[in-house]
MILUM-639571 format. One line per 8 residues: number of its first residue (from 1); their letters; for each residue y, x, z of N, C-alpha, C, O, CB. Coordinates in Angstrom, 3 decimals. Atoms other than C-alpha are relative to their C-alpha. Glycine has a CB too. Example, Ala and Ser with C-alpha at 12.3 -4.5 7.8 and 13.67 -1.06 7.14 Angstrom:
<sites>
1 = as = -1.190 0.890 0.000 -4.500 12.300 7.800 1.200 0.900 0.000 1.181 1.936 0.665 0.027 -0.992 1.246 | -1.190 -0.820 -0.060 -1.060 13.670 7.140 1.090 -0.770 0.730 2.198 -0.261 0.899 0.462 0.414 -1.415
</sites>
This chain:
<sites>
1 = mpnssmqe = 1.298 0.043 0.642 36.821 25.107 31.863 -0.675 -1.351 0.152 -1.146 -1.906 -0.840 -0.881 1.074 0.558 | 0.651 1.298 -0.143 35.431 21.899 33.389 0.685 -1.050 -0.857 0.040 -1.989 -1.324 -0.004 -0.437 1.460 | -0.742 0.942 0.809 38.155 20.057 31.513 -0.477 0.009 -1.447 -0.617 -1.051 -2.059 1.478 0.311 0.065 | 0.423 -0.098 1.393 37.000 21.364 28.112 -1.400 -0.577 -0.201 -1.661 -1.208 -1.225 0.037 1.454 -0.461 | 1.345 0.567 0.145 33.360 20.423 28.715 0.066 -1.524 0.099 -0.711 -2.227 -0.547 -0.962 0.574 1.081 | -0.158 1.437 -0.108 34.511 16.959 29.730 0.550 -0.564 -1.316 0.139 -1.640 -1.749 0.930 -0.356 1.181 | -0.536 0.434 1.288 36.517 16.679 26.498 -1.086 0.010 -1.071 -1.176 -0.910 -1.883 1.171 0.898 -0.425 | 1.085 -0.075 0.969 33.513 17.821 24.463 -0.962 -1.165 0.183 -1.426 -1.754 -0.793 -0.747 1.331 0.129
9 = sqqrssrs = 0.902 1.105 -0.297 31.354 15.220 26.191 0.588 -1.317 -0.503 -0.132 -2.153 -1.048 -0.279 -0.079 1.511 | -0.656 1.216 0.465 33.904 12.504 25.406 -0.009 -0.058 -1.526 -0.200 -1.129 -2.102 1.443 -0.073 0.532 | 0.023 -0.025 1.461 34.078 13.627 21.755 -1.386 -0.362 -0.523 -1.516 -1.143 -1.466 0.420 1.383 -0.523 | 1.367 0.332 0.413 30.269 13.514 21.448 -0.277 -1.484 0.200 -0.898 -2.135 -0.641 -1.023 0.840 0.787 | 0.207 1.413 -0.297 30.260 10.093 23.081 0.713 -0.869 -1.031 0.152 -1.860 -1.498 0.497 -0.334 1.418 | -0.732 0.810 0.968 32.933 8.775 20.723 -0.639 0.122 -1.384 -0.627 -0.843 -2.149 1.483 0.424 -0.050 | 0.699 -0.140 1.280 31.027 10.227 17.715 -1.223 -0.897 -0.050 -1.477 -1.537 -1.071 -0.409 1.456 -0.236 | 1.194 0.849 0.005 27.846 8.421 18.748 0.395 -1.478 -0.057 -0.324 -2.286 -0.647 -0.867 0.275 1.252
17 = dvdaldmt = -0.484 1.380 0.100 29.874 5.198 19.205 0.353 -0.326 -1.443 0.050 -1.419 -1.922 1.225 -0.221 0.915 | -0.363 0.204 1.397 31.227 5.605 15.668 -1.263 -0.127 -0.840 -1.353 -1.000 -1.704 0.886 1.158 -0.516 | 1.257 0.085 0.733 27.713 6.278 14.349 -0.677 -1.338 0.247 -1.221 -1.939 -0.680 -0.932 1.145 0.397 | 0.617 1.287 -0.322 26.446 3.186 16.144 0.733 -1.131 -0.714 0.104 -2.057 -1.228 0.001 -0.238 1.524 | -0.766 1.012 0.709 29.279 1.120 14.689 -0.309 0.036 -1.486 -0.457 -1.013 -2.113 1.494 0.197 0.233 | 0.317 -0.121 1.411 28.554 2.481 11.216 -1.364 -0.613 -0.314 -1.519 -1.297 -1.325 0.032 1.465 -0.422 | 1.338 0.545 0.224 24.869 1.565 11.538 0.007 -1.525 0.143 -0.670 -2.223 -0.613 -1.009 0.626 0.987 | -0.099 1.446 -0.172 25.735 -1.919 12.816 0.659 -0.625 -1.224 0.213 -1.660 -1.721 0.795 -0.347 1.278
25 = elaeqleq = -0.697 0.491 1.176 28.144 -2.404 9.941 -0.918 0.045 -1.223 -0.934 -0.889 -2.025 1.274 0.822 -0.251 | 0.933 -0.126 1.111 25.538 -1.158 7.468 -1.059 -1.101 0.067 -1.393 -1.703 -0.953 -0.664 1.388 0.009 | 1.008 1.047 -0.160 22.953 -3.565 8.869 0.565 -1.358 -0.389 -0.109 -2.153 -1.044 -0.514 -0.036 1.445 | -0.630 1.273 0.348 25.383 -6.460 8.535 0.192 -0.110 -1.508 -0.018 -1.178 -2.083 1.350 -0.148 0.720 | -0.179 0.016 1.448 26.148 -5.495 4.937 -1.328 -0.237 -0.713 -1.389 -0.978 -1.694 0.625 1.314 -0.474 | 1.314 0.204 0.606 22.450 -5.307 4.112 -0.441 -1.449 0.119 -1.000 -2.008 -0.825 -1.035 0.916 0.649 | 0.381 1.389 -0.190 21.875 -8.759 5.575 0.800 -0.919 -0.917 0.280 -1.933 -1.382 0.193 -0.407 1.455 | -0.826 0.828 0.861 24.772 -10.160 3.529 -0.505 0.004 -1.439 -0.395 -1.007 -2.132 1.439 0.473 0.047
33 = vggeatsf = 0.497 -0.060 1.374 23.216 -8.973 0.257 -1.498 -0.271 -0.075 -2.107 -0.102 -1.132 0.308 1.356 -0.609 | 1.405 0.367 -0.002 19.721 -10.026 1.291 -0.940 1.155 0.268 -2.151 0.996 0.110 -0.349 -0.615 -1.291 | 0.858 -1.144 -0.283 18.426 -6.574 2.240 -0.530 -0.047 1.406 -0.075 -0.840 2.231 0.743 1.290 -0.222 | 0.588 -0.091 -1.326 16.348 -5.681 5.242 0.589 1.199 0.725 0.679 2.288 0.159 -1.540 0.108 -0.081 | -0.547 -1.094 -0.791 17.877 -3.581 7.986 -1.091 0.697 0.801 -0.849 1.744 1.400 1.090 -0.512 0.934 | 1.089 -0.593 -0.759 14.492 -2.868 9.560 -0.864 0.859 -0.902 -0.888 0.672 -2.119 -0.843 -1.083 0.672 | 0.870 -0.863 0.782 12.055 -0.212 8.474 -1.421 -0.528 0.065 -1.739 -1.394 0.880 0.066 1.455 0.503 | 1.398 0.403 0.013 8.387 -0.614 7.660 -0.724 0.584 1.197 -0.405 1.680 1.658 -0.680 0.437 -1.301
41 = tyrewlll = 0.842 -0.488 -1.081 5.844 -0.283 10.437 -1.102 0.872 -0.596 -1.312 0.898 -1.809 -0.600 -1.181 0.822 | 1.118 -0.840 0.452 2.928 2.138 10.269 -1.036 -0.843 -0.747 -1.527 -0.438 -1.801 -0.663 0.720 1.203 | 1.003 0.868 0.628 0.561 -0.736 9.437 0.470 -0.450 -1.385 -0.329 -0.504 -2.320 -0.288 -1.231 0.892 | -0.511 0.409 1.314 2.811 -1.911 6.601 -0.066 1.154 -0.994 -0.409 0.954 -2.160 1.448 -0.510 0.119 | 0.113 -1.162 0.891 2.958 1.607 5.171 -1.446 0.194 -0.434 -1.711 0.501 -1.596 0.524 1.276 0.694 | 1.409 -0.145 0.325 -0.835 1.769 5.342 -0.423 -1.046 -1.038 -1.215 -0.745 -1.931 -0.856 -0.124 1.270 | 0.347 1.052 0.955 -1.091 -1.532 3.462 0.636 0.230 -1.370 0.120 -0.255 -2.377 0.426 -1.352 0.542 | -0.658 -0.309 1.276 1.304 -0.269 0.767 -0.548 1.276 -0.648 -0.389 1.470 -1.853 1.501 0.142 0.213
49 = apaaialt = 0.453 -1.308 0.490 -0.331 3.172 0.403 -0.967 -0.073 -1.183 -0.793 0.700 -2.125 -0.658 0.747 1.117 | 0.910 0.014 1.149 -3.216 2.206 -1.940 0.706 -0.298 -1.322 0.399 0.318 -2.343 -1.087 -1.020 0.226 | -0.742 0.314 1.224 -0.836 0.664 -4.471 0.860 1.192 -0.416 0.976 1.493 -1.604 0.882 -1.255 0.203 | -0.817 -1.181 0.313 1.443 3.711 -4.222 -0.863 1.114 -0.601 -0.451 1.774 -1.555 0.719 0.513 1.271 | 0.896 -1.027 0.543 -1.504 6.057 -4.812 -0.415 -0.375 -1.417 -0.385 0.467 -2.315 -1.250 0.177 0.901 | 0.421 0.441 1.331 -2.726 3.989 -7.767 1.140 0.150 -1.011 0.910 0.560 -2.148 -0.479 -1.465 0.047 | -1.143 -0.150 0.906 0.771 3.962 -9.277 0.325 1.465 -0.266 0.857 1.799 -1.325 1.225 -0.702 0.576 | -0.193 -1.430 0.197 0.978 7.724 -8.798 -0.991 0.536 -1.022 -0.666 1.438 -1.795 -0.146 0.752 1.327
57 = ylplvlvf = 1.017 -0.460 0.944 -2.237 8.167 -10.770 0.336 -0.385 -1.436 -0.072 0.310 -2.366 -1.357 -0.567 0.380 | -0.289 0.483 1.344 -0.884 6.215 -13.748 0.676 1.048 -0.880 0.186 1.303 -1.980 0.867 -1.222 0.080 | -0.596 -1.026 0.870 1.483 8.906 -15.073 -0.915 1.209 -0.191 -0.889 1.841 -1.248 1.333 0.459 0.576 | 0.942 -1.114 0.155 -1.178 11.556 -14.411 -1.005 -0.297 -1.105 -1.324 0.574 -1.915 -0.735 0.277 1.323 | 0.962 0.390 1.026 -3.643 9.633 -16.570 0.674 -0.030 -1.368 0.064 0.353 -2.366 -0.619 -1.373 0.326 | -0.704 0.036 1.277 -1.024 9.118 -19.270 0.244 1.403 -0.553 0.207 1.607 -1.766 1.323 -0.734 0.154 | -0.261 -1.374 0.441 -0.270 12.851 -19.387 -1.302 0.762 -0.280 -1.430 1.423 -1.310 0.824 0.745 1.059 | 1.209 -0.826 0.096 -3.740 14.342 -18.842 -1.214 -0.745 -0.547 -2.247 -0.126 -0.805 -0.334 0.554 1.350
65 = gqellyst = 1.132 0.780 0.495 -5.984 11.516 -20.062 -0.829 -0.547 1.140 -0.783 -0.039 2.260 -0.871 0.844 -0.914 | 0.781 0.668 -1.039 -8.353 9.259 -18.181 -1.130 0.866 0.519 -1.671 0.589 1.589 -0.559 -1.294 -0.524 | 1.052 -0.906 -0.457 -10.905 12.070 -17.934 0.378 0.686 1.307 -0.495 1.159 2.034 -0.294 1.045 -1.066 | -0.465 -0.609 -1.238 -8.780 13.421 -15.091 -0.655 -0.657 1.221 -0.918 0.018 2.216 1.525 -0.103 0.098 | 0.557 0.735 -1.129 -10.254 10.732 -12.810 -1.523 -0.069 -0.011 -2.113 -0.666 0.889 0.557 -1.385 0.016 | 1.469 0.007 0.048 -13.885 11.245 -13.853 -0.552 0.955 1.043 0.000 2.035 1.256 -0.513 0.387 -1.410 | 0.616 -0.877 -1.002 -16.137 12.684 -11.159 -0.969 0.992 -0.638 -1.375 1.961 0.004 -0.730 -0.832 1.053 | 0.827 -0.965 0.731 -18.307 14.406 -13.787 0.543 0.137 -1.409 1.157 -0.784 -1.947 -1.496 -0.437 -0.026
73 = rggephll = -0.353 -0.237 1.403 -17.642 15.929 -17.182 -1.181 0.699 -0.653 -1.525 1.825 -0.293 1.321 0.857 -0.138 | 1.131 -0.597 0.695 -20.560 16.563 -19.473 -1.144 0.343 0.934 -1.829 1.345 0.728 0.440 1.234 -0.728 | 1.077 -0.243 -0.942 -23.003 16.330 -16.566 0.364 0.947 1.130 -0.399 1.078 2.087 -1.170 0.535 -0.723 | -0.446 -0.933 -1.043 -21.056 18.867 -14.478 0.958 -0.709 0.954 1.769 -1.530 0.524 0.684 1.248 -0.629 | -0.940 0.615 -0.948 -19.248 17.857 -11.282 1.440 0.417 -0.290 1.717 1.558 -0.658 -0.372 0.380 1.439 | -1.426 -0.261 0.178 -15.495 17.595 -11.576 0.685 -0.353 1.316 0.909 -1.527 1.611 0.602 -0.824 -1.209 | -0.485 0.219 -1.363 -13.997 18.032 -8.119 1.374 -0.660 0.060 1.629 -1.452 0.967 0.049 1.307 0.729 | -1.333 0.615 -0.031 -10.407 17.062 -8.963 -0.116 -1.510 -0.180 0.486 -2.275 0.574 0.911 0.604 -1.100
81 = gfglmaal = 0.189 1.436 0.227 -11.480 13.688 -10.362 -0.652 -0.673 1.189 -0.249 -1.761 1.601 -0.840 -0.233 -1.243 | 0.684 0.557 -1.173 -13.832 13.118 -7.448 0.976 -0.096 1.178 1.002 -1.108 1.879 -1.232 0.871 0.384 | -0.952 -0.008 -1.109 -11.110 14.071 -4.945 1.066 -1.075 -0.137 1.402 -1.748 0.837 0.660 1.350 0.101 | -1.024 1.028 0.218 -8.490 11.804 -6.502 -0.560 -1.403 0.252 0.082 -2.227 0.904 0.554 0.095 -1.434 | 0.590 1.328 -0.193 -10.829 8.814 -6.573 -0.442 -0.207 1.445 -0.313 -1.308 1.979 -1.191 -0.194 -0.943 | 0.408 0.125 -1.404 -12.202 9.536 -3.084 1.207 -0.311 0.884 1.105 -1.101 1.821 -0.695 1.294 0.482 | -1.217 0.273 -0.773 -8.637 9.573 -1.725 0.415 -1.463 -0.163 0.737 -2.135 0.817 1.152 0.938 -0.445 | -0.388 1.386 0.245 -7.843 6.241 -3.365 -0.954 -0.971 0.683 -0.510 -1.900 1.359 0.046 -0.280 -1.498
89 = vgvaatat = 0.979 0.915 -0.595 -11.078 4.557 -2.254 0.061 0.060 1.528 -0.012 -0.976 2.188 -1.426 0.341 -0.490 | -0.067 -0.127 -1.450 -10.817 5.942 1.288 1.208 -0.700 0.606 1.080 -1.445 1.578 0.022 1.446 0.379 | -1.220 0.636 -0.507 -7.212 4.849 1.820 -0.052 -1.512 -0.232 0.330 -2.291 0.640 1.254 0.606 -0.682 | 0.048 1.434 0.314 -7.784 1.496 0.102 -0.998 -0.731 0.902 -0.721 -1.844 1.350 -0.376 -0.212 -1.479 | 0.983 0.643 -0.872 -10.914 0.731 2.145 0.562 -0.157 1.414 0.383 -1.197 2.047 -1.312 0.815 0.031 | -0.630 0.079 -1.320 -9.048 1.526 5.364 1.064 -1.091 0.017 1.138 -1.880 0.959 0.620 1.358 0.388 | -1.065 1.003 0.075 -6.102 -0.608 4.270 -0.568 -1.414 -0.105 -0.012 -2.350 0.471 0.913 0.284 -1.195 | 0.615 1.326 0.106 -8.382 -3.509 3.330 -0.461 -0.484 1.375 -0.264 -1.647 1.727 -1.193 0.029 -0.986
97 = ghlyddak = 0.407 0.357 -1.363 -9.856 -3.463 6.833 1.188 -0.354 0.875 1.132 -1.313 1.644 -0.775 1.139 0.632 | -1.204 0.279 -0.795 -6.387 -3.325 8.389 0.656 -1.307 -0.432 1.180 -2.044 0.402 1.005 1.154 -0.124 | -0.568 1.259 0.478 -5.190 -6.179 6.190 -0.753 -1.168 0.636 -0.141 -2.117 1.127 -0.064 -0.084 -1.555 | 0.817 1.060 -0.589 -8.065 -8.332 7.404 0.306 -0.150 1.499 0.531 -1.259 1.984 -1.504 0.297 -0.216 | -0.279 0.038 -1.441 -7.475 -7.394 11.069 1.397 -0.525 0.298 1.585 -1.332 1.208 -0.163 1.388 0.602 | -1.382 0.415 -0.243 -3.717 -7.871 10.837 0.180 -1.490 -0.271 0.858 -2.181 0.490 0.963 0.814 -0.872 | -0.120 1.427 0.312 -4.008 -11.281 9.191 -0.622 -0.850 1.108 -0.066 -1.884 1.479 -0.672 -0.315 -1.352 | 0.623 0.724 -1.109 -6.396 -12.431 11.936 0.899 0.037 1.237 1.075 -0.978 1.912 -1.385 0.599 0.328
105 = hvaetsdw = -0.880 -0.157 -1.160 -4.051 -11.066 14.627 1.258 -0.869 -0.150 1.660 -1.555 0.790 0.394 1.486 0.178 | -1.214 0.793 0.237 -0.972 -12.693 13.065 -0.314 -1.489 0.137 0.487 -2.238 0.697 0.591 0.301 -1.406 | 0.377 1.412 -0.096 -2.800 -16.024 12.801 -0.172 -0.439 1.451 0.102 -1.590 1.790 -1.289 -0.256 -0.775 | 0.205 0.333 -1.416 -3.631 -15.882 16.524 1.286 0.054 0.817 1.392 -0.627 1.837 -1.014 0.941 0.606 | -1.183 -0.242 -0.828 -0.186 -14.789 17.742 1.296 -0.577 -0.551 2.346 -0.419 0.073 0.172 1.455 0.187 | -1.240 0.568 0.537 2.308 -16.591 15.517 -0.291 -1.375 -0.600 -1.435 -1.828 -0.617 0.630 0.946 -1.070 | 0.197 1.308 0.606 2.867 -19.925 13.821 -0.376 0.103 -1.477 -0.614 -0.923 -2.115 1.254 -0.834 0.156 | 0.481 -0.207 1.370 1.950 -18.411 10.419 -1.490 0.307 0.066 -1.915 1.138 0.869 0.785 1.159 -0.721
113 = spnpmhyt = 1.452 -0.188 -0.023 -1.773 -18.561 9.692 -0.507 0.527 -1.334 -1.073 -0.228 -2.124 -0.704 -1.314 0.344 | 0.514 -0.533 1.267 -2.595 -16.208 6.831 -1.522 0.074 0.033 -2.112 0.464 1.040 0.596 1.398 -0.287 | 1.449 -0.082 0.112 -6.186 -16.425 5.658 -0.338 1.369 -0.607 -0.030 1.606 -1.775 -0.581 -1.184 -0.876 | 0.272 -1.336 0.528 -7.416 -12.820 5.281 -0.926 -0.025 -1.210 -0.832 0.842 -2.079 -0.605 0.867 1.079 | 0.906 0.081 1.145 -10.133 -13.902 2.860 0.758 -0.353 -1.279 0.365 0.061 -2.369 -1.099 -1.036 0.262 | -0.817 0.328 1.168 -7.485 -15.337 0.545 0.521 1.284 -0.653 0.474 1.432 -1.874 1.181 -0.924 0.401 | -0.556 -1.252 0.523 -5.918 -11.888 0.185 -1.085 0.935 -0.519 -0.970 1.465 -1.624 0.808 0.705 1.079 | 1.036 -0.946 0.430 -9.095 -9.801 0.028 -0.794 -0.545 -1.190 -1.154 0.219 -2.086 -0.952 0.313 1.166
121 = atgtvivt = 0.745 0.569 1.126 -10.913 -12.219 -2.311 0.826 0.049 -1.284 0.306 0.385 -2.348 -0.413 -1.448 0.306 | -0.864 -0.050 1.187 -7.959 -12.451 -4.681 0.114 1.433 -0.519 0.027 1.666 -1.724 1.405 -0.563 0.325 | -0.061 -1.402 0.411 -7.590 -8.665 -4.711 -1.301 0.451 -0.639 -1.289 1.187 -1.626 0.323 0.887 1.190 | 1.310 -0.363 0.551 -11.333 -8.293 -5.340 -0.178 -0.557 -1.406 -0.655 0.148 -2.294 -1.125 -0.509 0.911 | 0.137 0.616 1.328 -11.273 -10.711 -8.283 0.872 0.733 -1.022 0.428 0.996 -2.140 0.385 -1.503 0.053 | -0.905 -0.677 0.935 -8.264 -8.972 -9.865 -0.514 1.396 -0.339 -0.522 1.782 -1.507 1.418 0.088 0.590 | 0.504 -1.351 0.254 -9.708 -5.468 -9.455 -1.297 -0.060 -0.810 -1.485 0.747 -1.720 -0.232 0.753 1.333 | 1.241 0.157 0.765 -13.146 -6.628 -10.717 0.295 -0.311 -1.457 -0.291 0.292 -2.357 -0.871 -1.107 0.604
129 = aalvgrvl = -0.360 0.358 1.378 -11.586 -8.231 -13.785 0.580 1.205 -0.742 0.273 1.418 -1.916 1.015 -1.164 -0.007 | -0.599 -1.174 0.646 -9.579 -5.071 -14.498 -1.061 1.044 -0.337 -1.041 1.608 -1.431 1.075 0.618 0.906 | 1.030 -1.008 0.250 -12.589 -2.753 -14.169 -0.989 -0.448 -1.077 -1.333 0.334 -1.963 -0.749 0.314 1.291 | 0.927 0.510 1.021 -14.962 -4.958 -16.198 0.708 -0.065 -1.353 0.133 0.308 -2.375 -0.545 -1.407 0.397 | -0.768 0.057 1.247 -12.252 -5.549 -18.804 0.189 1.364 -0.631 0.116 1.502 -1.853 1.346 -0.625 0.250 | -0.162 -1.360 0.514 -11.657 -1.816 -19.127 -1.266 0.479 -0.687 -1.204 1.045 -1.778 0.376 0.959 1.128 | 1.273 -0.432 0.597 -15.344 -1.127 -19.781 -0.273 -0.767 -1.292 -0.699 -0.177 -2.285 -1.168 -0.203 0.996 | 0.235 0.786 1.211 -15.609 -3.984 -22.276 0.920 0.421 -1.142 0.504 0.439 -2.301 0.187 -1.480 0.293
137 = lldgtiar = -0.930 -0.455 1.037 -12.530 -2.776 -24.138 -0.392 1.364 -0.563 -0.297 1.594 -1.768 1.415 0.063 0.558 | 0.334 -1.354 0.455 -13.693 0.836 -24.286 -1.382 0.073 -0.639 -1.553 0.730 -1.666 0.072 0.970 1.164 | 1.378 -0.116 0.481 -17.446 0.354 -24.808 -0.462 -1.208 -0.810 -1.327 -1.070 -1.675 -0.926 0.197 1.167 | 0.388 1.205 0.719 -17.748 -3.211 -26.080 -1.176 -0.736 0.616 -1.267 -1.957 0.493 -0.325 0.345 -1.401 | 1.158 0.639 -0.628 -20.986 -3.871 -24.174 -0.293 0.657 1.343 0.180 1.753 1.643 -1.240 0.081 -0.921 | 0.466 -0.530 -1.280 -22.531 -3.383 -20.764 -1.523 -0.047 -0.046 -2.110 -1.115 -0.220 0.580 -0.823 1.236 | 1.455 -0.102 0.165 -26.147 -2.171 -20.820 -0.757 -0.879 0.999 -1.600 -1.678 0.592 -0.442 1.453 0.157 | 0.665 0.809 -1.037 -27.287 -3.729 -17.511 1.090 -0.742 0.771 1.572 -0.255 1.794 -0.882 0.899 0.974
145 = paefvggv = -1.156 0.691 -0.564 -24.654 -6.338 -16.665 -0.116 -0.355 1.477 0.872 -0.250 2.204 0.242 -1.234 -0.763 | 0.133 0.409 -1.406 -26.068 -7.514 -13.319 0.256 1.167 0.939 1.004 1.031 1.907 -1.394 -0.581 0.261 | -0.205 -1.178 -0.848 -26.221 -4.022 -11.808 1.437 0.493 -0.089 2.051 0.866 0.910 -0.965 1.124 -0.398 | -1.368 -0.479 0.196 -22.902 -3.058 -13.309 0.998 -0.868 0.762 1.820 -0.352 1.520 0.351 0.020 -1.493 | -0.959 0.904 -0.650 -21.014 -6.125 -12.091 -0.189 0.034 1.512 0.794 -0.026 2.251 -0.162 -1.449 -0.528 | 0.241 -0.110 -1.440 -22.686 -5.886 -8.659 0.671 1.227 0.588 1.312 1.147 1.636 -1.492 0.044 0.284 | -0.647 -1.232 -0.460 -21.514 -2.293 -8.279 1.510 -0.087 -0.052 2.204 0.381 0.850 -0.464 1.173 -0.828 | -1.452 0.141 0.143 -18.047 -3.126 -9.543 0.564 -0.897 1.096 1.642 -0.621 1.622 0.355 -0.570 -1.386
153 = vivsvlls = -0.482 0.906 -1.059 -17.708 -5.992 -7.038 0.056 0.742 1.337 1.013 0.580 2.094 -0.921 -1.256 0.117 | -0.012 -0.767 -1.257 -18.653 -3.677 -4.154 1.201 0.937 0.047 1.898 1.001 1.060 -1.308 0.809 0.159 | -1.151 -0.903 0.056 -16.054 -1.116 -5.241 1.299 -0.796 0.058 2.269 -0.364 0.681 -0.043 0.863 -1.281 | -1.211 0.823 0.028 -13.524 -3.895 -5.861 0.371 -0.546 1.370 1.553 -0.691 1.681 -0.179 -1.147 -0.965 | -0.294 0.442 -1.370 -13.866 -5.188 -2.292 0.740 1.109 0.736 1.726 0.854 1.427 -1.309 -0.386 0.762 | -0.663 -1.132 -0.649 -12.940 -1.715 -1.058 1.411 0.212 -0.546 2.323 0.564 0.202 -0.826 1.272 -0.185 | -1.297 -0.234 0.642 -10.056 -1.482 -3.545 0.918 -1.220 0.009 2.020 -1.153 -0.536 -0.215 0.443 -1.417 | -0.798 1.231 0.082 -8.757 -5.033 -3.020 1.410 0.160 0.561 2.324 -0.545 0.134 -0.703 -1.114 0.735
161 = svvagpvy = -1.339 -0.172 -0.584 -5.818 -3.789 -0.928 0.978 0.657 -0.963 2.183 0.650 -0.711 -0.089 0.827 1.266 | -0.923 -0.532 1.013 -4.413 -2.027 -4.011 0.885 -1.128 -0.503 2.079 -0.935 -0.728 -0.776 0.661 -1.183 | -0.738 1.170 0.474 -3.375 -5.501 -5.165 0.498 -0.841 1.174 1.660 -1.246 1.203 -0.883 -0.853 -0.927 | -0.315 0.940 -1.075 -3.440 -7.541 -1.953 0.960 0.572 1.037 1.726 -0.182 1.637 -1.267 -0.432 0.681 | -0.848 -0.613 -1.026 -1.651 -5.052 0.334 1.483 -0.291 -0.171 2.114 -0.815 0.746 -0.208 1.477 0.001 | -1.436 0.285 0.182 1.842 -5.295 -1.185 0.339 -1.485 0.078 1.391 -1.854 0.601 0.461 0.539 -1.332 | -0.251 1.447 -0.062 1.548 -9.081 -1.560 0.009 -0.458 1.454 0.893 -1.210 1.866 -1.073 -0.786 -0.811 | 0.080 0.381 -1.411 0.506 -9.473 2.073 1.218 0.499 0.780 1.797 -0.253 1.564 -1.286 0.552 0.627
169 = vfrrrrrl = -1.156 -0.558 -0.719 3.271 -7.160 3.366 1.254 -0.794 -0.343 2.041 -1.111 0.548 0.200 1.502 -0.348 | -1.172 0.775 0.416 5.896 -9.052 1.342 0.004 -1.370 0.690 1.019 -1.787 1.246 0.021 -0.171 -1.545 | 0.065 1.327 -0.625 4.709 -12.434 2.617 0.116 0.088 1.509 0.740 -0.772 2.131 -1.299 -0.702 -0.375 | -0.050 -0.178 -1.458 4.286 -11.147 6.181 1.441 0.197 0.464 1.874 -0.406 1.446 -0.869 1.205 0.433 | -1.385 -0.270 -0.378 7.844 -9.835 6.312 0.858 -1.244 -0.180 1.734 -1.504 0.646 0.569 1.161 -0.828 | -0.780 1.207 0.219 9.260 -13.048 4.877 -0.293 -1.066 1.043 0.613 -1.781 1.470 -0.268 -0.546 -1.378 | 0.392 1.041 -0.959 7.328 -15.267 7.289 0.329 0.346 1.440 0.661 -0.540 2.228 -1.467 -0.267 -0.113 | -0.135 -0.371 -1.395 7.706 -13.268 10.485 1.380 0.540 0.365 1.670 0.727 1.547 -1.029 1.011 0.338
177 = e = -1.332 -0.536 -0.351 11.258 -11.943 10.230 1.080 -0.987 -0.331 2.259 -0.710 -0.107 0.271 1.316 -0.726
</sites>
């Protein structure tokens, strides 16, 4: 009996050695074709999440119409639209804060000095242009432009990680790995 348990232990050990060799070989193959053998960190996933959520909404809007994302319909609250937008804004605002913190941390601890304002400001400008452009295309005019653009800029700061998050993660991985 002790002999059989020892054989089983050796078989398990040799299987894990084979698995380890397979993973090492896979990592080497990925590096040869330019792939990454490492996985994303929690922070990187958080920075990619707003863009993933926004891209998920696109087919929903194409199928159900843009009214799906409205928080009101005909003066009545629309909880699905409010919930979808609240999820996007909440995750994006959190990611924008993490992007800023991470860029500051990376600048202090490595030889790469990313400017967090470069990423958040660029994301804000792109999101602002997209939102203002959408209203101008659909309505043609803006009744009170100063208030409208001010509100859009505030929302765009929160949503800047939709655009800036993936760019920052891509550059971060290239510079630090």
